[in-house]
VOBA-1610 file (N, C-alpha, C; in pm, whole numbers, padded with zeros to 5 digits, always signed):
BEGIN
Met+00395-00731+00306Met+00368-00597+00260Met+00278-00528+00362Arg+00312-00406+00395Arg+00235-00336+00497Arg+00147-00229+00433Glu+00043-00191+00501Glu-00050-00089+00454Glu+00008+00048+00486Thr+00017+00134+00383Thr+00076+00266+00402Thr-00028+00373+00429Gly-00152+00352+00385Gly-00257+00450+00408Gly-00252+00568+00313Ile-00185+00556+00199Ile-00174+00668+00106Ile-00261+00651-00017Gly-00328+00537-00031Gly-00418+00516-00143Gly-00348+00488-00274Val-00229+00430-00269Val-00152+00396-00389Val-00129+00246-00390Lys-00151+00184-00505Lys-00127+00041-00515Lys+00023+00014-00516Pro+00071-00080-00434Pro+00215-00111-00435Pro+00254-00186-00560Ser+00383-00188-00591Ser+00431-00259-00709Ser+00421-00410-00687Lys+00419-00483-00797Lys+00405-00629-00788Lys+00534-00695-00743Arg+00648-00631-00769Arg+00777-00685-00727Arg+00797-00659-00578Thr+00882-00739-00515Thr+00914-00720-00374Thr+01059-00676-00362Cys+01092-00616-00248Cys+01229-00574-00222Cys+01256-00587-00073Asp+01384-00580-00036Asp+01422-00587+00105Asp+01484-00456+00151Asp+01444-00346+00086Asp+01495-00213+00120Asp+01422-00162+00244Pro+01493-00125+00352Pro+01425-00071+00470Pro+01363+00066+00446Asp+01406+00136+00340Asp+01352+00268+00308Asp+01245+00263+00200Cys+01178+00150+00186Cys+01065+00135+00094Cys+00936+00156+00175Pro+00845+00241+00128Pro+00721+00262+00204Pro+00629+00140+00204Phe+00645+00047+00109Phe+00558-00070+00100Phe+00618-00193+00167His+00749-00215+00151His+00812-00336+00202His+00908-00309+00319Gly+00930-00185+00353Gly+01020-00149+00463Gly+00944-00080+00574Thr+01014+00007+00645Thr+00954+00074+00760Thr+00943+00225+00742Leu+00965+00275+00621Leu+00962+00419+00596Leu+00818+00469+00596Ser+00789+00570+00675Ser+00656+00630+00675Ser+00657+00756+00591Val+00546+00782+00524Val+00534+00900+00439Val+00432+00994+00500Arg+00456+01125+00483Arg+00365+01227+00536Arg+00397+01357+00467Gly+00308+01452+00473Gly+00337+01584+00421Gly+00300+01601+00275Lys+00391+01659+00197Lys+00363+01698+00059Lys+00354+01578-00034Val+00267+01593-00135Val+00253+01496-00243Val+00276+01573-00372Leu+00377+01535-00449Leu+00412+01606-00571Leu+00421+01507-00686Asp+00410+01558-00807Asp+00435+01474-00923Asp+00521+01550-01021Gly+00598+01474-01098Gly+00690+01533-01193Gly+00747+01427-01285Val+00849+01466-01361Val+00909+01379-01460Val+01052+01347-01417Val+01091+01222-01429Val+01227+01179-01394Val+01322+01228-01504Val+01424+01305-01464Val+01521+01356-01561Val+01657+01288-01546Ser+01682+01219-01434Ser+01810+01151-01415Ser+01790+01033-01320Asp+01855+00921-01354Asp+01852+00803-01266Asp+01992+00746-01249Lys+02093+00831-01255Lys+02232+00786-01252Lys+02283+00755-01112Met+02216+00807-01009Met+02259+00780-00871Met+02202+00646-00825Ala+02267+00586-00728Ala+02221+00458-00675Ala+02097+00481-00588Lys+01986+00417-00623Lys+01859+00422-00549Lys+01803+00564-00537Thr+01843+00655-00625Thr+01796+00794-00619Thr+01767+00842-00761Val+01659+00917-00776Val+01626+00978-00904Val+01608+01128-00884Val+01623+01204-00993Val+01599+01347-00991Val+01468+01371-01064Val+01373+01434-00996Val+01240+01460-01051Val+01228+01609-01079Glu+01191+01643-01203Glu+01171+01783-01240Glu+01023+01815-01229Arg+00994+01925-01159Arg+00857+01965-01132Arg+00833+02103-01191Asp+00733+02117-01278Asp+00696+02246-01336Asp+00581+02304-01255Tyr+00586+02437-01233Tyr+00479+02501-01159Tyr+00468+02647-01203Leu+00359+02711-01169Leu+00337+02852-01201Leu+00362+02936-01078His+00434+03047-01098His+00465+03138-00989His+00400+03273-01021Pro+00318+03326-00931Pro+00251+03453-00960Pro+00347+03573-00953Val+00334+03664-01050Val+00407+03790-01049Val+00302+03898-01023Arg+00299+03948-00902Arg+00190+04037-00861Arg+00195+04171-00933Lys+00312+04218-00966Lys+00325+04348-01032Lys+00252+04351-01166Tyr+00264+04243-01242Tyr+00203+04237-01374Tyr+00076+04154-01378Met+00033+04101-01264Met-00088+04021-01252Met-00088+03905-01352Arg+00026+03838-01360Arg+00041+03724-01449Arg+00120+03615-01378Tyr+00137+03505-01446Tyr+00213+03394-01391Tyr+00334+03367-01480Glu+00442+03321-01415Glu+00558+03276-01490Glu+00581+03129-01462Arg+00629+03058-01564Arg+00656+02916-01549Arg+00792+02897-01484Arg+00797+02810-01385Arg+00922+02777-01319Arg+00934+02626-01309Arg+01056+02581-01279Arg+01077+02438-01260Arg+01179+02418-01149Ser+01167+02305-01082Ser+01261+02273-00975Ser+01297+02126-00984His+01417+02095-00939His+01463+01957-00936His+01458+01908-00792Ile+01399+01791-00771Ile+01386+01731-00639Ile+01448+01593-00645Lys+01537+01565-00552Lys+01595+01431-00544Lys+01503+01344-00460Ala+01477+01223-00509Ala+01385+01132-00440Ala+01444+00992-00437His+01418+00921-00327His+01463+00783-00313His+01377+00693-00401Met+01440+00601-00472Met+01366+00507-00556Met+01389+00366-00503Pro+01288+00302-00444Pro+01305+00165-00395Pro+01333+00070-00510Pro+01405-00040-00484Pro+01437-00136-00591Pro+01315-00204-00653Cys+01202-00206-00584Cys+01083-00271-00639Cys+01014-00187-00746Met+01050-00060-00758Met+00993+00027-00860Met+01077+00018-00987Asp+01011+00016-01102Asp+01081+00011-01231Asp+01067+00149-01297Ile+01156+00240-01262Ile+01148+00379-01307Ile+01266+00408-01400Lys+01236+00474-01512Lys+01339+00514-01608Lys+01326+00664-01635Val+01425+00719-01704Val+01421+00861-01742Val+01303+00885-01836Gly+01227+00990-01810Gly+01111+01023-01891Gly+00979+00976-01833Asp+00983+00898-01724Asp+00860+00851-01661Asp+00800+00961-01574Lys+00669+00969-01574Lys+00598+01060-01485Lys+00571+00985-01355Val+00610+01043-01240Val+00600+00973-01113Val+00532+01060-01009Lys+00483+00995-00904Lys+00427+01063-00788Lys+00523+01040-00672Ile+00561+01148-00602Ile+00654+01137-00490Ile+00587+01191-00364Phe+00619+01127-00251Phe+00567+01167-00121Phe+00682+01213-00034Glu+00655+01306+00055Glu+00755+01352+00150Glu+00774+01247+00260Cys+00896+01234+00308Cys+00926+01141+00416Cys+01033+01206+00504Arg+01082+01132+00600Arg+01189+01186+00684Arg+01315+01201+00598Pro+01410+01286+00637Pro+01533+01300+00558Pro+01611+01169+00553Leu+01640+01123+00432Leu+01717+01000+00413Leu+01865+01030+00392Ser+01896+01152+00349Ser+02034+01197+00335Ser+02032+01350+00338Lys+02144+01409+00303Lys+02151+01555+00307Lys+02052+01620+00210Ser+02031+01559+00096Ser+01947+01622-00006Ser+01822+01542-00044Val+01799+01427+00018Val+01685+01342-00018Val+01586+01339+00097Ala+01463+01389+00072Ala+01357+01385+00172Ala+01224+01345+00108Phe+01229+01285-00011Phe+01110+01238-00080Phe+01134+01095-00125Val+01025+01021-00149Val+01035+00882-00195Val+00933+00863-00308Val+00974+00790-00411Val+00885+00759-00524Val+00789+00649-00481Val+00659+00672-00501Val+00560+00572-00461Val+00479+00518-00578Glu+00477+00588-00691Glu+00392+00543-00802Glu+00444+00595-00934Lys+00436+00508-01035Lys+00467+00547-01172Lys+00335+00579-01241Ile+00317+00704-01284Ile+00191+00747-01344Ile+00188+00711-01492Gly+00301+00722-01561Gly+00306+00690-01703Gly+00428+00754-01767Lys+00430+00756-01900Lys+00538+00818-01974Lys+00505+00964-02001Glu+00608+01047-02012Glu+00590+01187-02046Glu+00554+01197-02195Glu+00457+01282-02227Glu+00415+01296-02367Glu+00513+01379-02443
//
């Protein structure tokens, strides 16, 4: 297991995935986001829904928005639909995947 320098404890399970930040060679950098897993039907990929506030300057208020982000899920992580996760930005792994799941925060309330 290699040191990633992100301050997250790695999972207890091991894997042989080269795109795992803990057991492979994938480096993480850039944005750190958290959200809720809404789909895990793809192989080694999950869809994370992120809620955020967007300012509307005309009315001096905020509106709630949400976005879906596809993230790589290493086999050593035990992630299911409804779990709250932390994702880190990494190099592009495919056309639509540029994030990797690094930590399971808990279940969505």
